[in-house]
C-alpha positions in Angstrom: 19.8 2.7 3.9 16.5 4.5 3.2 13.5 2.6 3.9 11.0 1.7 1.2 7.4 2.2 2.5 4.3 1.4 0.7 0.9 2.9 1.5 -2.6 1.8 0.2 -6.3 1.7 0.5 -7.8 -1.8 0.0 -11.3 -3.4 0.5 -12.1 -6.2 2.6 -11.3 -8.7 0.0 -7.9 -7.1 -1.0 -9.0 -5.0 -4.1 -6.9 -1.6 -4.3 -8.3 -0.5 -7.7 -10.0 3.1 -8.1 -10.7 3.7 -4.5 -11.0 7.5 -5.2 -13.6 8.1 -7.9 -15.4 6.2 -10.9 -13.1 7.3 -13.5 -9.6 6.7 -11.6 -9.1 3.3 -13.1 -12.0 1.5 -15.0 -9.4 -1.1 -16.3 -11.1 -4.4 -16.9 -14.4 -2.9 -16.7 -14.3 -2.0 -13.1 -17.1 -0.2 -12.3 -17.1 0.3 -8.5 -14.3 3.1 -8.4 -14.8 5.6 -5.4 -15.6 2.8 -3.0 -13.7 4.8 -0.1 -16.1 7.6 -0.3 -18.3 8.0 2.8 -16.0 6.5 5.2 -13.6 9.5 6.2 -13.4 10.6 9.7 -11.0 12.9 11.8 -9.0 9.9 13.4 -7.4 9.0 9.9 -4.2 10.5 9.9 -3.0 10.4 6.4 0.5 11.9 7.3 1.4 9.0 9.7 0.7 6.5 6.9 2.5 8.5 4.3 -0.3 9.3 1.9 0.8 13.0 1.8 4.3 12.2 1.0 5.5 14.6 3.7 9.3 14.5 4.3 9.6 11.6 1.9 10.5 11.0 -1.6 7.7 9.7 -3.8 7.9 6.5 -5.9 5.0 6.0 -8.2 3.7 3.6 -11.0 2.5 5.2 -14.3 -1.1 5.0 -13.4 -0.7 6.6 -10.2 1.7 9.3 -11.5 -0.8 10.2 -14.2 -3.9 10.6 -11.9 -1.7 12.6 -9.5 -0.1 15.0 -12.1 -3.7 15.6 -13.6 -4.8 16.8 -10.2 -2.5 18.1 -7.3 -0.5 20.5 -9.5 -3.8 22.6 -9.8 -5.0 22.7 -6.5 -4.6 26.0 -4.2 -0.9 26.7 -2.8 -2.4 26.6 0.5 -3.9 23.0 0.2 -1.7 20.9 2.6 -1.5 17.7 0.6 -1.0 19.5 -2.7 1.9 21.5 -1.0 3.7 18.5 0.2 3.2 16.1 -2.8 4.0 19.0 -5.3 7.4 19.7 -3.5 8.3 16.2 -2.9 10.9 14.5 -5.3 8.9 11.9 -7.5 10.5 8.8 -9.2 8.2 7.2 -11.7 8.3 3.6 -13.0 7.3 3.6 -16.5 7.9 1.7 -19.8 5.7 3.9 -21.8 6.1 7.5 -20.6 8.7 9.5 -22.4 8.6 12.9 -20.7 7.1 13.9 -17.0 5.4 17.2 -16.6 4.8 17.4 -12.9 7.7 19.1 -11.3 10.6 17.4 -9.4 9.5 14.2 -11.3 12.3 11.7 -12.5 11.6 8.7 -14.9 13.2 5.5 -13.8 14.4 3.8 -16.8 15.4 0.2 -17.3 15.0 -2.6 -14.6 12.8 -1.0 -11.8 14.1 -3.6 -9.2 17.7 -2.3 -10.0 16.8 1.4 -9.8 15.0 1.1 -6.6 17.8 -1.0 -5.1 20.2 2.0 -6.1 17.7 4.6 -4.7 17.5 3.0 -1.3 21.5 3.0 -1.0 21.6 7.0 -1.8 21.3 9.3 1.1 18.1 11.2 1.4 14.5 10.7 3.2 12.6 7.4 3.0 11.1 6.5 -0.3 7.2 6.3 -0.2 5.0 4.4 -2.7 1.3 5.6 -2.7 -1.2 3.4 -4.7 0.7 2.0 -7.7 -0.5 -1.7 -7.3 1.5 -3.1 -10.3 4.7 -1.5 -8.8 4.0 -2.7 -5.3 3.8 -6.3 -6.5 7.0 -6.2 -8.5 8.9 -4.8 -5.3 7.2 -7.1 -2.6 8.3 -9.9 -4.8 12.0 -8.4 -4.8 11.8 -8.4 -1.1 12.3 -4.3 -1.4 9.4 -3.0 0.6 10.4 -2.3 4.3 6.8 -1.2 5.5 3.3 -1.6 4.5 0.5 0.8 5.6 -2.8 -0.9 4.6 -6.0 0.9 5.4 -8.8 -1.8 5.0 -12.2 -0.3 4.3 -15.4 -2.4 5.4 -16.4 -3.2 1.8 -16.3 -6.5 -0.3 -15.7 -5.8 -4.2 -15.4 -9.2 -5.6 -13.1 -8.2 -8.6 -10.5 -5.8 -9.5 -6.7 -5.4 -9.0 -5.5 -7.0 -5.7 -3.0 -5.7 -3.4 -1.2 -9.0 -3.2 -1.8 -11.1 -6.8 -0.6 -14.6 -7.8 2.9 -13.3 -8.2 3.3 -12.2 -4.4 6.4 -13.6 -2.5 5.1 -15.7 0.4 5.8 -13.7 3.5 5.0 -13.3 7.2 4.3 -9.9 8.4 4.6 -8.4 11.8 1.8 -5.9 12.9 3.7 -2.8 14.6 0.3 -0.6 15.1 -3.4 -0.4 14.3 -6.4 1.9 14.7 -9.9 1.8 13.8 -11.8 4.6 12.7 -15.3 5.5 13.7 -16.4 4.4 10.3 -14.8 0.9 10.6 -11.7 1.3 8.3 -8.8 -0.6 10.1 -5.6 1.4 9.7 -2.7 -1.2 10.0 1.1 -0.8 9.7 3.1 -4.0 8.9 6.7 -4.8 8.7 8.5 -8.1 7.2 8.4 -10.8 9.6 10.7 -13.4 7.8 9.6 -16.6 6.1 6.2 -18.3 6.8 6.6 -21.3 9.0 3.9 -23.9 8.1 2.8 -26.5 10.8 0.1 -28.7 11.6 -2.1 -29.2 14.8 -2.1 -33.1 13.9 1.7 -33.4 13.7 2.1 -34.7 17.2 -0.2 -35.9 20.2 -1.4 -33.0 22.1 -1.0 -32.7 25.7 -3.9 -32.4 28.1 -3.2 -28.6 28.5 -3.0 -28.1 24.7 -6.7 -29.9 24.2 -8.0 -27.7 27.2 -6.6 -24.6 25.2 -8.1 -25.6 22.0 -11.5 -26.5 23.7 -11.5 -23.1 25.1 -10.7 -21.4 21.9 -13.5 -23.1 20.3 -16.1 -22.4 22.6 -14.9 -18.6 22.4 -15.1 -18.9 18.7 -18.7 -20.2 18.6 
């Protein structure tokens, strides 16, 4: 079965709206578009996190598709990211689009959860979501995402579209790799880690060893 991988840029407070430019997505009066500008460095391997779509089929929401379709087909043929994105198969989830003009693009009709479930069972490369916040939330709630690549930038935006909103399904994640750029961007990869297991430090009388451990942790924190 093919894996479904989601890759996105996010602020420290979980906003993923319009990272690339002021006009990218001003929905809701968002005025801080382009907030990731100035944080690039050579340690950022976009291919490792799937942002270039290399060797994967793309799964895109309407808004991200329209942004990409208006830009990448018009870049030089030798542009490495344009080359991989333009060549990749693209599956687009939208209730409003009727036709798609970017080559190798297919419109997903009907229920998107059922459509992606079917795509995962078909032969082919892994499926890659880039951006597409609304789509991520829908597929996360349906437990269809197998890996999350989240690049967290050292900015606080305060408002905007969040990576995980109120409809998110409670889920434990397991960190499988992480790297920090010279500009402070934390590049992390997570996989689902099962259900959250709530507990309480006050649920039982702690042992002397546990009390000593907690005291040590408190001293280290402060």
